[in-house]
Backbone bond lengths (Angstrom), bond angles and torsions (degrees), N, CA, C in turn:
res aa  C-N    CA-C-N  psi(-1)  N-CA   C-N-CA  omega(-1)  CA-C   N-CA-C  phi
1 G - - - 1.449 - - 1.503 113.73 -
2 G 1.325 117.22 -24.68 1.449 119.89 -178.03 1.510 111.82 -102.14
3 V 1.321 114.94 -176.31 1.458 119.25 -179.96 1.527 111.88 -96.87
4 I 1.332 117.64 0.79 1.464 121.12 173.38 1.522 108.42 -133.47
5 L 1.336 116.66 167.66 1.458 120.44 176.54 1.525 110.16 -64.97
6 G 1.311 115.86 151.26 1.455 120.50 178.61 1.515 113.91 90.80
7 Q 1.313 117.85 -8.03 1.467 121.27 176.77 1.520 106.94 -106.31
8 G 1.295 115.59 83.12 1.463 121.10 -174.00 1.510 113.49 -79.92
9 Q 1.319 113.72 -173.09 1.465 119.67 -178.76 1.515 108.85 -154.73
10 N 1.320 116.26 136.00 1.456 122.39 172.99 1.521 108.06 -107.70
11 S 1.333 115.66 142.21 1.467 120.50 179.92 1.529 109.99 -134.22
12 P 1.349 117.27 71.16 1.464 118.93 179.31 1.526 111.70 -72.01
13 A 1.324 116.06 148.20 1.464 121.97 178.00 1.526 108.86 -144.22
14 K 1.328 115.26 151.43 1.460 120.83 179.94 1.522 108.48 -148.70
15 N 1.333 116.05 130.93 1.460 121.62 179.44 1.525 109.55 -125.36
16 I 1.333 116.35 133.99 1.464 122.04 176.43 1.528 107.25 -129.98
17 H 1.330 116.44 128.68 1.463 121.39 179.37 1.521 108.72 -134.15
18 G 1.319 115.74 143.52 1.456 119.88 176.81 1.515 110.73 -156.15
19 A 1.320 116.31 148.53 1.463 121.00 178.17 1.521 109.33 -150.66
20 V 1.333 115.31 144.19 1.459 121.71 177.16 1.524 107.72 -135.90
21 T 1.333 115.90 136.10 1.466 121.68 175.31 1.522 108.33 -126.16
22 D 1.311 115.88 133.49 1.460 121.04 176.48 1.526 107.69 -120.72
23 T 1.337 116.44 119.61 1.457 121.64 179.46 1.522 108.76 -111.15
24 E 1.309 115.75 124.61 1.462 121.90 -179.27 1.531 108.93 -115.85
25 T 1.319 116.25 126.78 1.459 121.43 175.56 1.520 107.47 -101.76
26 F 1.343 115.97 108.07 1.466 120.33 -178.31 1.522 111.07 -81.88
27 T 1.337 116.34 -45.46 1.468 122.39 175.20 1.531 106.08 -141.47
28 S 1.321 116.56 178.58 1.465 119.72 178.10 1.530 111.12 -67.69
29 H 1.323 117.74 -12.91 1.469 121.66 -179.00 1.531 113.08 -111.75
30 L 1.347 118.40 -11.66 1.463 121.29 -173.29 1.532 110.47 -125.57
31 L 1.344 114.54 125.72 1.460 121.37 -174.23 1.529 108.77 -137.83
32 N 1.338 116.97 141.51 1.465 121.25 177.50 1.528 109.45 -128.69
33 E 1.341 115.74 138.26 1.460 120.86 178.09 1.525 108.72 -126.95
34 F 1.333 115.73 122.54 1.465 122.24 177.18 1.524 107.86 -110.45
35 R 1.366 116.44 135.42 1.461 121.50 -177.94 1.521 109.44 -130.80
36 I 1.336 114.21 143.11 1.465 119.52 170.80 1.527 107.26 -143.11
37 G 1.328 116.05 137.24 1.452 120.98 -179.45 1.517 110.67 -138.51
38 F 1.322 114.95 151.85 1.462 121.43 -176.73 1.521 108.10 -139.23
39 T 1.339 116.32 134.53 1.458 122.24 175.41 1.515 108.56 -135.60
40 N 1.324 116.88 132.28 1.459 121.93 176.10 1.521 107.94 -136.12
41 I 1.331 115.91 121.12 1.462 122.24 -178.90 1.520 107.91 -124.59
42 K 1.320 116.94 124.60 1.464 121.82 179.05 1.522 109.22 -126.64
43 S 1.324 116.16 140.81 1.460 120.23 175.72 1.521 109.14 -151.71
44 A 1.321 115.37 160.18 1.461 120.52 -179.28 1.513 109.67 -149.45
45 T 1.311 115.56 155.82 1.455 123.67 170.23 1.520 105.73 -123.88
46 L 1.309 117.19 114.72 1.460 121.65 -174.13 1.525 109.41 -125.19
47 G 1.311 115.55 105.24 1.456 120.32 177.80 1.522 111.11 -67.98
48 T 1.329 116.20 148.67 1.455 122.17 177.24 1.519 108.34 -101.28
49 E 1.312 116.11 113.49 1.466 120.94 -176.06 1.524 109.92 -96.90
50 N 1.317 116.13 93.75 1.462 120.36 -179.36 1.518 113.11 -86.19
51 V 1.309 117.89 -15.90 1.465 122.26 178.23 1.527 107.68 -123.84
52 T 1.334 116.69 126.29 1.457 120.73 -179.56 1.525 110.09 -105.19
53 V 1.334 115.03 166.85 1.467 118.99 178.93 1.526 110.62 -61.02
54 G 1.330 118.03 -34.04 1.466 121.19 177.84 1.522 112.22 -64.78
55 D 1.342 117.23 -32.23 1.468 121.22 179.97 1.526 112.25 -63.66
56 I 1.322 117.35 -29.60 1.471 119.66 -177.19 1.532 111.92 -108.61
57 G 1.349 116.62 10.92 1.460 120.34 177.39 1.514 114.68 75.39
58 M 1.317 116.75 19.44 1.461 121.56 179.48 1.521 109.35 -94.56
59 Q 1.308 116.55 145.79 1.457 120.72 175.15 1.519 108.65 -115.45
60 K 1.310 114.77 137.55 1.451 121.59 -179.96 1.513 107.18 -136.46
61 W 1.321 117.14 135.22 1.461 120.47 -175.45 1.523 112.37 -60.69
62 D 1.343 118.86 -27.54 1.463 121.22 178.91 1.533 111.92 -109.92
63 G 1.334 116.53 25.42 1.459 121.64 -176.94 1.523 114.07 -61.05
64 S 1.335 118.11 -26.95 1.466 118.91 178.82 1.534 111.02 -72.60
65 L 1.323 117.55 -31.83 1.463 121.08 177.61 1.523 112.04 -82.80
66 Y 1.329 116.57 -42.11 1.459 123.06 -175.50 1.532 107.99 -127.88
67 P 1.333 118.17 84.93 1.464 121.39 -170.86 1.528 115.28 -76.49
68 G 1.323 118.11 -14.20 1.458 120.00 -175.76 1.519 112.88 -67.36
69 I 1.337 115.24 151.95 1.466 119.45 178.95 1.523 109.30 -75.54
70 P 1.322 117.19 153.57 1.460 119.61 -179.93 1.524 111.64 -71.11
71 A 1.317 115.65 157.31 1.456 120.74 171.97 1.522 107.30 -72.13
72 M 1.331 117.28 138.57 1.463 121.54 -178.26 1.517 109.68 -129.94
73 S 1.330 115.76 147.01 1.468 119.68 177.72 1.522 109.89 -148.30
74 I 1.329 114.70 150.15 1.461 122.45 172.61 1.522 105.55 -115.11
75 S 1.331 116.82 119.11 1.464 121.85 -173.80 1.522 112.20 -51.45
76 G 1.321 114.95 126.17 1.453 121.12 176.38 1.510 115.14 77.84
77 L 1.337 118.57 -5.16 1.465 119.97 -177.26 1.521 112.16 -112.65
78 L 1.313 117.05 -68.02 1.446 119.13 -175.09 1.526 111.14 -160.39
79 S 1.328 113.63 162.35 1.466 122.26 172.12 1.512 107.20 -118.20
80 F 1.291 116.69 139.13 1.450 121.21 -179.43 1.518 108.15 -155.55
81 G 1.307 116.48 179.30 1.455 119.74 177.78 1.508 111.50 100.24
82 G 1.303 114.83 -141.98 1.456 121.02 -165.42 1.507 116.49 -85.93
83 I 1.285 111.72 -155.12 1.458 123.94 -176.08 1.525 109.28 -72.01
84 G 1.333 116.57 148.07 1.458 120.81 174.49 1.520 111.36 -63.10
85 V 1.327 116.37 156.94 1.470 120.39 -173.90 1.518 113.04 -65.60
86 N 1.331 118.09 -18.08 1.463 119.93 -176.56 1.527 111.59 -116.12
87 S 1.330 117.55 33.66 1.465 121.40 -174.16 1.520 114.16 -97.73
88 F 1.309 118.17 8.20 1.464 120.30 177.57 1.522 108.74 -133.95
89 Q 1.316 115.59 97.76 1.453 119.96 176.66 1.517 109.43 -150.87
90 A 1.310 115.21 151.08 1.460 121.15 179.41 1.513 107.99 -150.38
91 G 1.299 115.45 155.22 1.454 118.46 178.49 1.509 111.75 -179.62
92 G 1.294 113.30 177.09 1.449 119.36 179.62 1.507 111.09 -165.06
93 T 1.316 114.79 158.11 1.456 120.87 175.41 1.520 108.24 -125.34
94 T 1.307 115.10 142.79 1.450 122.15 175.63 1.515 108.04 -131.53
95 S 1.315 117.00 132.98 1.462 120.35 174.21 1.528 108.90 -133.30
96 I 1.321 113.95 139.22 1.465 121.25 177.03 1.522 107.09 -126.39
97 T 1.325 116.14 123.32 1.462 121.64 -178.68 1.519 108.61 -119.45
98 T 1.325 116.31 129.09 1.464 121.73 173.75 1.527 107.71 -127.23
99 G 1.317 116.00 143.51 1.457 119.98 179.86 1.502 111.79 -155.80
100 D 1.323 115.05 159.01 1.453 120.81 179.58 1.524 108.03 -144.41
101 T 1.343 116.41 134.65 1.466 121.80 177.96 1.525 108.80 -130.32
102 L 1.317 115.36 127.24 1.461 122.30 176.71 1.521 107.77 -107.23
103 S 1.354 117.11 126.87 1.469 122.34 -178.62 1.527 109.46 -118.87
104 W 1.346 114.87 135.20 1.464 120.77 -179.24 1.518 108.18 -133.93
105 T 1.330 117.14 123.36 1.461 122.26 179.84 1.516 108.51 -106.85
106 R 1.343 113.95 128.69 1.470 119.33 -179.50 1.521 107.92 -147.84
107 G 1.316 116.58 112.22 1.466 120.43 178.96 1.523 110.64 61.88
108 K 1.337 116.25 -123.18 1.462 121.16 -178.84 1.522 112.74 -90.57
109 H 1.320 117.52 6.90 1.466 121.34 -175.75 1.526 110.90 -114.11
110 T 1.336 114.92 140.11 1.455 121.90 167.30 1.525 106.15 -123.47
111 L 1.322 115.85 106.95 1.468 121.83 -177.97 1.517 109.89 -95.81
112 R 1.340 115.91 137.23 1.464 121.55 176.01 1.521 108.80 -130.22
113 V 1.328 114.77 137.94 1.469 122.20 174.64 1.523 106.13 -130.47
114 G 1.339 116.33 133.38 1.457 117.92 -177.05 1.510 113.52 -147.79
115 I 1.325 114.60 157.22 1.467 122.31 175.23 1.525 107.33 -134.64
116 E 1.333 115.40 157.00 1.457 120.35 177.61 1.521 109.10 -153.46
117 S 1.313 115.43 144.76 1.464 122.37 177.08 1.522 107.66 -128.94
118 R 1.341 115.82 134.76 1.464 120.99 176.86 1.526 108.71 -128.14
119 R 1.334 115.89 123.28 1.472 121.39 176.76 1.518 108.37 -112.11
120 Y 1.340 115.22 134.66 1.453 121.32 -177.92 1.527 109.99 -123.13
121 A 1.308 114.96 146.69 1.470 121.06 173.05 1.521 107.62 -139.08
122 W 1.346 116.35 129.34 1.472 122.16 173.96 1.516 106.90 -121.30
123 N 1.304 116.89 120.21 1.460 121.36 176.20 1.526 107.73 -113.04
124 V 1.320 116.23 125.37 1.454 121.44 -174.18 1.526 109.19 -131.75
125 D 1.325 116.64 135.32 1.465 122.44 172.53 1.525 106.72 -135.25
126 N 1.325 117.11 106.75 1.464 121.63 -177.46 1.522 108.52 -123.36
127 E 1.310 115.71 104.11 1.471 120.96 -179.15 1.529 109.58 -84.87
128 Y 1.317 115.65 55.49 1.466 121.97 -175.18 1.533 110.80 -61.07
129 G 1.297 116.69 126.66 1.457 122.16 172.94 1.512 116.39 69.04
130 T 1.338 118.39 14.99 1.466 119.87 -176.00 1.529 112.62 -71.14
131 R 1.336 117.39 -23.72 1.472 119.88 177.77 1.525 110.84 -86.66
132 G 1.312 115.69 -17.22 1.454 120.79 176.69 1.520 113.53 86.68
133 S 1.329 115.01 168.98 1.458 121.12 175.06 1.532 108.57 -149.32
134 L 1.327 115.18 145.22 1.469 123.03 179.31 1.520 108.06 -126.18
135 S 1.323 116.68 130.57 1.472 121.24 177.42 1.521 108.84 -121.65
136 F 1.313 114.91 130.35 1.462 121.58 179.65 1.525 108.84 -111.17
137 P 1.342 118.61 138.40 1.467 119.73 -178.31 1.531 112.82 -71.28
138 D 1.335 117.73 -25.72 1.468 120.83 -178.22 1.530 108.87 -160.28
139 F 1.341 116.09 173.39 1.461 120.64 -176.71 1.535 113.18 -65.23
140 P 1.356 120.49 -41.20 1.472 118.99 176.35 1.535 112.93 -58.53
141 S 1.335 117.54 -36.69 1.471 120.26 177.11 1.518 110.99 -63.98
142 F 1.332 116.78 -36.57 1.457 120.11 176.59 1.524 110.57 -64.16
143 L 1.327 116.35 -44.37 1.460 120.23 -178.83 1.528 112.02 -64.15
144 T 1.334 117.52 -33.03 1.469 120.53 179.69 1.528 112.24 -90.51
145 G 1.334 117.29 -4.93 1.469 120.19 178.44 1.512 113.37 71.26
146 T 1.319 118.34 37.99 1.470 122.00 -179.60 1.533 110.04 -120.84
147 P 1.328 116.62 84.51 1.460 119.46 178.94 1.531 111.01 -71.56
148 H 1.319 116.45 153.50 1.464 119.45 174.74 1.529 111.63 -96.85
149 R 1.323 117.14 -10.25 1.465 120.26 175.01 1.519 108.41 -149.44
150 L 1.325 115.21 132.98 1.454 119.80 173.10 1.509 108.69 -141.54
151 Q 1.322 113.62 153.19 1.462 119.45 -175.91 1.516 109.14 -146.44
152 V 1.313 115.61 139.51 1.456 122.11 166.86 1.521 106.52 -149.14
153 D 1.301 116.86 135.53 1.461 121.07 -177.65 1.522 109.72 -107.55
154 V 1.317 115.72 141.75 1.461 122.24 179.01 1.521 108.17 -134.20
155 G 1.306 116.31 164.32 1.460 120.01 174.84 1.506 112.10 128.95
156 S 1.317 114.50 -164.91 1.455 122.06 178.95 1.522 108.17 -93.25
157 F 1.324 116.56 118.81 1.452 120.86 -173.73 1.526 113.14 -101.43
158 Q 1.317 117.49 -5.88 1.460 120.41 -176.95 1.525 110.94 -91.70
159 R 1.320 115.09 136.59 1.458 122.28 174.06 1.521 107.48 -131.43
160 N 1.329 115.73 139.90 1.460 121.80 -180.00 1.526 107.70 -130.84
161 Y 1.329 115.78 87.60 1.462 121.55 -176.57 1.524 110.78 -85.38
162 R 1.327 115.39 147.07 1.464 122.49 177.77 1.528 108.89 -137.24
163 A 1.327 115.98 151.45 1.464 121.10 175.53 1.521 108.66 -157.17
164 Q 1.331 115.62 157.20 1.472 121.85 179.45 1.526 108.28 -138.85
165 D 1.338 116.34 130.03 1.458 122.59 174.66 1.523 108.68 -112.12
166 L 1.329 116.02 146.49 1.464 121.87 176.95 1.524 108.81 -131.32
167 V 1.329 116.39 140.47 1.460 122.29 -176.14 1.522 108.90 -136.44
168 W 1.323 116.13 142.03 1.457 120.32 166.74 1.522 108.38 -140.88
169 F 1.329 116.02 153.88 1.458 119.60 178.76 1.525 110.26 -153.55
170 V 1.324 114.39 157.80 1.458 122.79 171.67 1.521 106.56 -137.23
171 Q 1.352 116.62 138.56 1.460 120.40 -175.95 1.519 109.58 -144.71
172 D 1.335 115.20 143.40 1.465 121.66 175.74 1.525 108.24 -128.86
173 D 1.340 116.49 116.26 1.459 121.15 172.19 1.521 106.52 -92.85
174 F 1.337 115.60 103.88 1.465 122.19 -174.67 1.524 109.05 -100.56
175 H 1.346 116.13 112.92 1.467 122.45 -178.65 1.526 108.14 -86.68
176 V 1.342 115.80 91.55 1.459 121.71 -177.92 1.527 109.73 -65.88
177 S 1.332 116.20 -43.77 1.456 121.36 176.81 1.530 107.34 -151.34
178 R 1.363 116.17 -177.56 1.467 118.72 178.88 1.519 111.95 -64.11
179 R 1.331 117.54 -25.37 1.458 121.59 -175.66 1.523 112.95 -107.33
180 L 1.322 118.25 1.11 1.472 119.83 -177.22 1.526 110.60 -140.76
181 T 1.359 115.46 122.20 1.464 122.34 175.09 1.514 108.41 -127.21
182 L 1.315 116.95 130.67 1.459 121.80 175.94 1.523 108.91 -99.10
183 N 1.313 116.39 126.01 1.466 121.77 176.38 1.529 107.25 -101.41
184 L 1.305 116.11 100.91 1.459 121.84 -176.73 1.525 108.65 -107.66
185 G 1.322 116.65 136.00 1.457 116.86 -179.21 1.497 113.08 -168.28
186 L 1.320 113.87 167.86 1.452 122.54 177.05 1.526 107.49 -139.57
187 R 1.339 115.96 134.42 1.458 120.78 -178.12 1.521 108.33 -135.79
188 Y 1.333 116.04 141.67 1.460 121.34 176.73 1.525 108.58 -129.17
189 D 1.334 115.97 127.10 1.463 122.09 177.17 1.519 108.43 -116.16
190 Y 1.311 116.74 121.13 1.461 121.21 171.43 1.525 107.04 -100.70
191 L 1.331 116.31 116.14 1.465 121.49 179.45 1.526 107.92 -99.20
192 G 1.316 116.24 106.09 1.457 121.20 -175.19 1.520 113.59 -65.62
193 F 1.310 115.86 146.50 1.454 121.53 -179.84 1.526 109.62 -78.68
194 P 1.347 118.50 130.01 1.471 119.73 179.66 1.530 112.19 -66.27
195 Y 1.306 115.93 145.51 1.458 121.87 175.42 1.520 109.17 -135.76
196 D 1.327 116.30 159.51 1.465 122.08 -177.63 1.522 107.88 -110.38
C-alpha cells in the first residue's frame, strides 16, 4: 500500500447474494411468479501505517486523525515515505429487486403482465490524500525541506447514494400457426436519479 517496504495494505471483501422465487398455479391457464433478490457487496482498502509523523519528528495539524507520514518523492530519483494517497477507502453496494409476473394462456395467446422494483444503495468512504504527499524537484531541495508540490485533502469523505428503478410490461405471445409466433409487447423502465 505504501511507496516503501513495511507499509502494507489489507483489502478485505465480502459478498452476500440471495434470491427467492414463488410460483403459484391458480388454474391450468393462470400462473403467477413472485421474485425477490438481494445483493450486498462490501470491500475496503486499508493501508498499514507502521511509521507515524511523531516517529520522524514531524507535526501535522490532523496527525491525531491521520497519523501516517505523507508519501514523499524526489523527481527522477525515488519515492519513499508513507502510504499512497488512495490507500484508505471503503464502500459497499446493496440492491434489492422485487418483481411479479402474471401469465394467462387462452387459445393462441399467452398474455403476461409484470412489475419490478429495484432499490440501490452505494456507500463510499474515500479518505483520498488525507496523509498528504510532498514532492521535491531534486535532492538538495529535499535536504533543505523545500518541496515544489505538496498536497493534503480535508473535508467530508463519506457519500451515501440511493436510487430506485421501476419497471412495468405487458406481452402477448400470439401463436399464429405452428411455425409462426408473434411476440408483441410494451415495456417501460423508469431509471431513478441517484441522490446522496
